[in-house]
A tleap script that builds the chain and sets N, CA, C and O, in Angstrom:
source leaprc.protein.ff14SB
mol = sequence {
  NMET ASN ASP PHE THR PHE GLU GLU GLN ASN
  LEU LEU CYS ILE TYR ASN GLY ALA GLY GLY
  GLY ILE ARG ALA GLY VAL ILE ALA ALA LEU
  THR GLU MET ARG GLY TYR LEU GLU PRO ASP
  GLU ALA GLU LEU ARG GLU LEU THR GLY SER
  ALA LEU ASP LYS LEU ARG GLY MET ASP ASP
  ALA ALA PHE SER ALA LEU ASP LEU ILE PRO
  ASP PHE GLY PRO GLU ASP ALA ALA TYR GLY
  CGLU
}
set mol.1.N position { -21.998 22.170 124.390 }
set mol.1.CA position { -20.631 21.510 124.003 }
set mol.1.C position { -20.668 21.217 122.475 }
set mol.1.O position { -19.629 21.098 121.825 }
set mol.2.N position { -21.909 21.105 121.929 }
set mol.2.CA position { -22.018 20.673 120.546 }
set mol.2.C position { -22.070 21.828 119.594 }
set mol.2.O position { -22.281 21.592 118.405 }
set mol.3.N position { -21.889 23.098 120.027 }
set mol.3.CA position { -22.103 24.305 119.458 }
set mol.3.C position { -20.681 24.378 118.541 }
set mol.3.O position { -19.679 24.745 119.155 }
set mol.4.N position { -20.560 24.098 117.320 }
set mol.4.CA position { -19.491 24.340 116.631 }
set mol.4.C position { -19.296 25.667 116.100 }
set mol.4.O position { -20.280 26.382 115.907 }
set mol.5.N position { -18.041 26.099 115.826 }
set mol.5.CA position { -17.710 27.332 115.468 }
set mol.5.C position { -17.878 27.188 113.840 }
set mol.5.O position { -17.857 26.080 113.304 }
set mol.6.N position { -18.057 28.490 113.054 }
set mol.6.CA position { -18.274 28.641 111.629 }
set mol.6.C position { -16.920 27.772 111.320 }
set mol.6.O position { -17.060 26.714 110.706 }
set mol.7.N position { -15.663 28.175 111.714 }
set mol.7.CA position { -14.531 27.420 111.221 }
set mol.7.C position { -14.576 25.891 111.319 }
set mol.7.O position { -14.221 25.160 110.394 }
set mol.8.N position { -15.039 25.451 112.509 }
set mol.8.CA position { -15.388 23.938 112.744 }
set mol.8.C position { -16.133 23.401 111.821 }
set mol.8.O position { -15.769 22.427 111.160 }
set mol.9.N position { -17.297 24.012 111.683 }
set mol.9.CA position { -18.145 23.402 110.833 }
set mol.9.C position { -17.446 23.205 109.349 }
set mol.9.O position { -17.381 22.105 108.801 }
set mol.10.N position { -16.993 24.283 108.844 }
set mol.10.CA position { -16.069 24.186 107.459 }
set mol.10.C position { -15.144 22.952 107.615 }
set mol.10.O position { -14.983 22.154 106.691 }
set mol.11.N position { -14.573 22.835 108.763 }
set mol.11.CA position { -13.613 21.715 108.742 }
set mol.11.C position { -14.333 20.515 108.743 }
set mol.11.O position { -13.882 19.594 108.061 }
set mol.12.N position { -15.410 20.339 109.404 }
set mol.12.CA position { -16.273 19.184 109.367 }
set mol.12.C position { -16.952 18.821 108.003 }
set mol.12.O position { -17.120 17.656 107.643 }
set mol.13.N position { -17.327 19.923 107.271 }
set mol.13.CA position { -17.830 19.806 105.825 }
set mol.13.C position { -16.786 19.159 104.889 }
set mol.13.O position { -17.121 18.436 103.950 }
set mol.14.N position { -15.484 19.458 105.195 }
set mol.14.CA position { -14.341 18.962 104.345 }
set mol.14.C position { -14.119 17.574 104.598 }
set mol.14.O position { -13.999 16.733 103.707 }
set mol.15.N position { -14.061 17.323 105.945 }
set mol.15.CA position { -13.736 15.856 106.144 }
set mol.15.C position { -15.005 14.856 106.478 }
set mol.15.O position { -14.791 13.729 106.926 }
set mol.16.N position { -16.044 15.233 106.288 }
set mol.16.CA position { -17.218 14.493 106.402 }
set mol.16.C position { -17.327 13.446 105.204 }
set mol.16.O position { -17.817 12.326 105.346 }
set mol.17.N position { -16.899 13.860 104.206 }
set mol.17.CA position { -16.930 12.865 102.881 }
set mol.17.C position { -15.840 11.801 103.212 }
set mol.17.O position { -16.047 10.589 103.156 }
set mol.18.N position { -14.649 12.382 103.566 }
set mol.18.CA position { -13.492 11.361 103.772 }
set mol.18.C position { -13.884 10.580 104.864 }
set mol.18.O position { -13.310 9.494 104.941 }
set mol.19.N position { -14.731 10.849 105.755 }
set mol.19.CA position { -15.130 10.127 106.991 }
set mol.19.C position { -16.286 9.135 106.783 }
set mol.19.O position { -16.808 8.494 107.694 }
set mol.20.N position { -16.623 9.079 105.508 }
set mol.20.CA position { -17.875 8.373 105.117 }
set mol.20.C position { -19.197 8.785 105.536 }
set mol.20.O position { -20.203 8.104 105.336 }
set mol.21.N position { -19.183 10.108 106.225 }
set mol.21.CA position { -20.492 10.726 106.707 }
set mol.21.C position { -20.873 10.079 107.968 }
set mol.21.O position { -22.010 10.243 108.411 }
set mol.22.N position { -19.984 9.336 108.596 }
set mol.22.CA position { -20.139 9.098 110.158 }
set mol.22.C position { -19.400 9.530 111.023 }
set mol.22.O position { -18.209 9.725 110.779 }
set mol.23.N position { -19.973 9.790 112.303 }
set mol.23.CA position { -18.938 10.637 113.323 }
set mol.23.C position { -17.770 9.804 113.583 }
set mol.23.O position { -16.758 10.487 113.739 }
set mol.24.N position { -17.577 8.503 113.683 }
set mol.24.CA position { -16.344 7.883 113.826 }
set mol.24.C position { -15.479 8.067 112.825 }
set mol.24.O position { -14.309 8.376 113.049 }
set mol.25.N position { -16.018 7.878 111.466 }
set mol.25.CA position { -15.115 8.170 110.465 }
set mol.25.C position { -14.451 9.735 110.283 }
set mol.25.O position { -13.305 10.042 109.953 }
set mol.26.N position { -15.331 10.391 110.543 }
set mol.26.CA position { -14.834 11.841 110.868 }
set mol.26.C position { -13.840 12.108 111.764 }
set mol.26.O position { -12.924 12.904 111.558 }
set mol.27.N position { -14.013 11.409 112.838 }
set mol.27.CA position { -13.247 11.573 113.974 }
set mol.27.C position { -11.636 10.870 113.512 }
set mol.27.O position { -10.560 11.413 113.762 }
set mol.28.N position { -11.792 9.707 112.879 }
set mol.28.CA position { -10.466 9.096 112.400 }
set mol.28.C position { -9.877 9.692 111.095 }
set mol.28.O position { -8.702 9.455 110.812 }
set mol.29.N position { -10.637 10.440 110.309 }
set mol.29.CA position { -10.032 11.343 109.276 }
set mol.29.C position { -9.345 12.565 109.758 }
set mol.29.O position { -8.251 12.916 109.317 }
set mol.30.N position { -10.049 13.251 110.733 }
set mol.30.CA position { -9.414 14.431 111.341 }
set mol.30.C position { -8.206 14.179 112.207 }
set mol.30.O position { -7.254 14.958 112.220 }
set mol.31.N position { -8.259 13.064 112.941 }
set mol.31.CA position { -7.119 12.565 113.709 }
set mol.31.C position { -5.884 12.108 112.869 }
set mol.31.O position { -4.725 12.246 113.258 }
set mol.32.N position { -6.233 11.573 111.725 }
set mol.32.CA position { -5.274 11.339 110.653 }
set mol.32.C position { -4.383 12.634 110.188 }
set mol.32.O position { -3.163 12.795 110.223 }
set mol.33.N position { -5.410 13.479 109.752 }
set mol.33.CA position { -4.917 14.675 109.256 }
set mol.33.C position { -4.088 15.652 110.313 }
set mol.33.O position { -3.281 16.493 109.914 }
set mol.34.N position { -4.361 15.453 111.563 }
set mol.34.CA position { -3.404 16.134 112.478 }
set mol.34.C position { -2.148 15.662 112.629 }
set mol.34.O position { -1.273 16.449 112.991 }
set mol.35.N position { -1.855 14.373 112.393 }
set mol.35.CA position { -0.565 13.811 112.345 }
set mol.35.C position { 0.399 14.139 111.252 }
set mol.35.O position { 1.600 13.866 111.255 }
set mol.36.N position { -0.404 14.880 110.133 }
set mol.36.CA position { 0.516 15.477 108.937 }
set mol.36.C position { 0.869 16.993 109.420 }
set mol.36.O position { 1.764 17.551 108.785 }
set mol.37.N position { 0.354 17.592 110.309 }
set mol.37.CA position { 0.419 18.991 110.539 }
set mol.37.C position { 1.869 19.407 110.935 }
set mol.37.O position { 2.466 18.696 111.743 }
set mol.38.N position { 2.374 20.332 110.502 }
set mol.38.CA position { 3.663 20.978 110.661 }
set mol.38.C position { 3.600 21.737 112.009 }
set mol.38.O position { 2.493 22.138 112.369 }
set mol.39.N position { 4.835 22.007 112.900 }
set mol.39.CA position { 4.634 22.583 113.985 }
set mol.39.C position { 4.071 24.122 113.756 }
set mol.39.O position { 3.491 24.700 114.675 }
set mol.40.N position { 4.251 24.654 112.655 }
set mol.40.CA position { 3.797 26.082 112.393 }
set mol.40.C position { 2.489 26.221 112.045 }
set mol.40.O position { 2.026 27.321 111.745 }
set mol.41.N position { 1.782 25.123 112.055 }
set mol.41.CA position { 0.391 24.939 111.881 }
set mol.41.C position { -0.497 24.868 113.248 }
set mol.41.O position { -1.468 24.152 113.490 }
set mol.42.N position { 0.081 25.738 113.977 }
set mol.42.CA position { -0.687 25.390 115.455 }
set mol.42.C position { -2.252 25.917 115.534 }
set mol.42.O position { -3.080 25.451 116.317 }
set mol.43.N position { -2.495 26.920 114.630 }
set mol.43.CA position { -3.797 27.167 114.695 }
set mol.43.C position { -4.826 26.382 114.147 }
set mol.43.O position { -5.974 26.514 114.571 }
set mol.44.N position { -4.508 25.439 113.101 }
set mol.44.CA position { -5.132 24.471 112.514 }
set mol.44.C position { -5.081 23.238 113.588 }
set mol.44.O position { -6.100 22.553 113.679 }
set mol.45.N position { -4.007 22.931 114.367 }
set mol.45.CA position { -4.162 21.987 115.128 }
set mol.45.C position { -5.083 22.137 116.432 }
set mol.45.O position { -5.557 21.207 117.085 }
set mol.46.N position { -5.244 23.601 116.685 }
set mol.46.CA position { -6.103 23.959 117.888 }
set mol.46.C position { -7.385 23.816 117.251 }
set mol.46.O position { -8.170 23.138 117.914 }
set mol.47.N position { -7.866 24.294 116.063 }
set mol.47.CA position { -9.245 24.142 115.541 }
set mol.47.C position { -9.483 22.508 115.415 }
set mol.47.O position { -10.534 22.047 115.862 }
set mol.48.N position { -8.654 21.770 114.899 }
set mol.48.CA position { -8.927 20.402 114.930 }
set mol.48.C position { -9.210 19.741 116.083 }
set mol.48.O position { -10.088 18.879 116.129 }
set mol.49.N position { -8.485 20.094 117.116 }
set mol.49.CA position { -8.484 19.670 118.295 }
set mol.49.C position { -9.923 19.821 118.930 }
set mol.49.O position { -10.594 18.883 119.360 }
set mol.50.N position { -10.310 21.230 118.921 }
set mol.50.CA position { -11.548 21.521 119.385 }
set mol.50.C position { -12.625 21.043 118.729 }
set mol.50.O position { -13.630 20.894 119.425 }
set mol.51.N position { -12.709 20.737 117.498 }
set mol.51.CA position { -13.675 20.129 116.609 }
set mol.51.C position { -13.746 18.561 117.111 }
set mol.51.O position { -14.804 17.955 117.277 }
set mol.52.N position { -12.330 17.969 117.341 }
set mol.52.CA position { -12.375 16.440 117.910 }
set mol.52.C position { -13.118 16.393 119.113 }
set mol.52.O position { -14.024 15.577 119.285 }
set mol.53.N position { -12.752 17.286 120.004 }
set mol.53.CA position { -13.408 17.078 121.460 }
set mol.53.C position { -15.009 17.289 121.267 }
set mol.53.O position { -15.762 16.508 121.851 }
set mol.54.N position { -15.473 18.189 120.569 }
set mol.54.CA position { -16.866 18.294 120.421 }
set mol.54.C position { -17.575 16.955 119.777 }
set mol.54.O position { -18.668 16.485 120.092 }
set mol.55.N position { -16.647 16.471 118.783 }
set mol.55.CA position { -17.294 15.337 118.120 }
set mol.55.C position { -17.276 14.061 119.070 }
set mol.55.O position { -18.110 13.168 118.923 }
set mol.56.N position { -16.342 14.013 120.002 }
set mol.56.CA position { -16.214 12.968 120.925 }
set mol.56.C position { -17.286 13.144 122.036 }
set mol.56.O position { -17.591 12.230 122.802 }
set mol.57.N position { -17.714 14.111 122.060 }
set mol.57.CA position { -18.790 14.549 123.283 }
set mol.57.C position { -20.016 14.401 123.011 }
set mol.57.O position { -20.846 14.574 123.903 }
set mol.58.N position { -20.443 14.015 121.592 }
set mol.58.CA position { -21.597 13.890 121.006 }
set mol.58.C position { -21.968 12.345 120.636 }
set mol.58.O position { -21.094 11.506 120.422 }
set mol.59.N position { -23.128 12.115 120.595 }
set mol.59.CA position { -23.345 10.663 120.043 }
set mol.59.C position { -23.815 10.691 118.444 }
set mol.59.O position { -24.114 11.731 117.857 }
set mol.60.N position { -23.825 9.645 117.971 }
set mol.60.CA position { -24.244 9.589 116.408 }
set mol.60.C position { -25.485 10.404 116.141 }
set mol.60.O position { -25.443 11.268 115.265 }
set mol.61.N position { -26.412 10.227 116.723 }
set mol.61.CA position { -27.688 10.888 116.428 }
set mol.61.C position { -27.538 12.174 116.281 }
set mol.61.O position { -28.034 12.781 115.332 }
set mol.62.N position { -26.804 12.755 117.246 }
set mol.62.CA position { -26.515 14.268 117.154 }
set mol.62.C position { -25.654 14.624 116.068 }
set mol.62.O position { -25.777 15.752 115.590 }
set mol.63.N position { -24.769 13.805 115.587 }
set mol.63.CA position { -23.691 14.165 114.475 }
set mol.63.C position { -24.634 13.935 113.165 }
set mol.63.O position { -24.493 14.605 112.142 }
set mol.64.N position { -25.477 13.053 113.296 }
set mol.64.CA position { -26.523 13.082 111.911 }
set mol.64.C position { -27.343 13.961 111.775 }
set mol.64.O position { -27.903 14.063 110.683 }
set mol.65.N position { -27.663 14.865 112.845 }
set mol.65.CA position { -28.505 15.905 112.797 }
set mol.65.C position { -27.782 17.111 112.299 }
set mol.65.O position { -28.505 17.995 111.841 }
set mol.66.N position { -26.471 17.323 112.301 }
set mol.66.CA position { -25.583 18.239 111.851 }
set mol.66.C position { -25.937 18.489 110.408 }
set mol.66.O position { -26.166 17.532 109.669 }
set mol.67.N position { -25.998 19.883 109.920 }
set mol.67.CA position { -26.033 20.358 108.554 }
set mol.67.C position { -24.661 20.425 108.099 }
set mol.67.O position { -24.063 21.466 108.370 }
set mol.68.N position { -24.086 19.589 107.509 }
set mol.68.CA position { -22.719 19.597 107.009 }
set mol.68.C position { -22.603 19.818 105.389 }
set mol.68.O position { -21.764 19.187 104.745 }
set mol.69.N position { -23.488 20.742 104.775 }
set mol.69.CA position { -23.546 20.927 103.671 }
set mol.69.C position { -22.704 22.411 103.610 }
set mol.69.O position { -23.051 23.281 104.409 }
set mol.70.N position { -21.681 22.668 102.727 }
set mol.70.CA position { -20.987 23.882 102.776 }
set mol.70.C position { -22.028 24.943 102.431 }
set mol.70.O position { -22.932 24.742 101.619 }
set mol.71.N position { -21.835 26.163 103.142 }
set mol.71.CA position { -22.599 27.331 102.964 }
set mol.71.C position { -21.627 28.270 101.963 }
set mol.71.O position { -20.683 28.974 102.320 }
set mol.72.N position { -22.107 28.081 100.704 }
set mol.72.CA position { -21.346 29.076 99.810 }
set mol.72.C position { -22.041 30.230 99.668 }
set mol.72.O position { -23.262 30.287 99.522 }
set mol.73.N position { -21.125 31.366 99.717 }
set mol.73.CA position { -21.914 32.839 99.740 }
set mol.73.C position { -22.113 33.158 98.210 }
set mol.73.O position { -21.784 32.331 97.360 }
set mol.74.N position { -22.566 34.168 97.936 }
set mol.74.CA position { -23.024 34.478 96.496 }
set mol.74.C position { -21.808 34.795 95.680 }
set mol.74.O position { -21.979 34.616 94.474 }
set mol.75.N position { -20.681 35.201 96.018 }
set mol.75.CA position { -19.509 35.051 95.338 }
set mol.75.C position { -19.018 33.835 94.831 }
set mol.75.O position { -18.496 33.745 93.721 }
set mol.76.N position { -19.187 32.783 95.702 }
set mol.76.CA position { -18.988 31.386 95.250 }
set mol.76.C position { -19.889 30.720 94.402 }
set mol.76.O position { -19.556 29.745 93.728 }
set mol.77.N position { -21.248 31.307 94.408 }
set mol.77.CA position { -22.252 30.560 93.713 }
set mol.77.C position { -22.107 30.608 92.213 }
set mol.77.O position { -22.612 29.763 91.473 }
set mol.78.N position { -21.263 31.825 91.723 }
set mol.78.CA position { -20.910 31.855 90.258 }
set mol.78.C position { -19.653 30.755 89.928 }
set mol.78.O position { -19.451 30.227 88.835 }
set mol.79.N position { -18.896 30.564 91.123 }
set mol.79.CA position { -17.892 29.655 90.802 }
set mol.79.C position { -18.231 28.309 90.209 }
set mol.79.O position { -17.659 27.825 89.233 }
set mol.80.N position { -19.267 27.718 90.926 }
set mol.80.CA position { -19.781 26.585 90.374 }
set mol.80.C position { -20.490 26.343 89.048 }
set mol.80.O position { -20.646 25.207 88.601 }
set mol.81.N position { -20.947 27.529 88.383 }
set mol.81.CA position { -21.563 27.624 87.352 }
set mol.81.C position { -20.609 27.229 85.973 }
set mol.81.O position { -21.102 27.280 84.846 }
savepdb mol mol.pdb
quit
């Protein structure tokens, strides 16, 4: 149940900081963000719902073990220089 897709991992990387790096904070940040989604953003709503289900199904220790550092490809490496 804790196998996050690549897209879910990216979402978690984005909201990890907003959530203070703790599972409950990320759940709160994602839940708040979902409240701002428009009806035509169904794909993001589904992605967020799936990530929230997985987050709620894990404990804090499992969340802490996640590698939530963005994995930039070679094309993105030059962007930060």
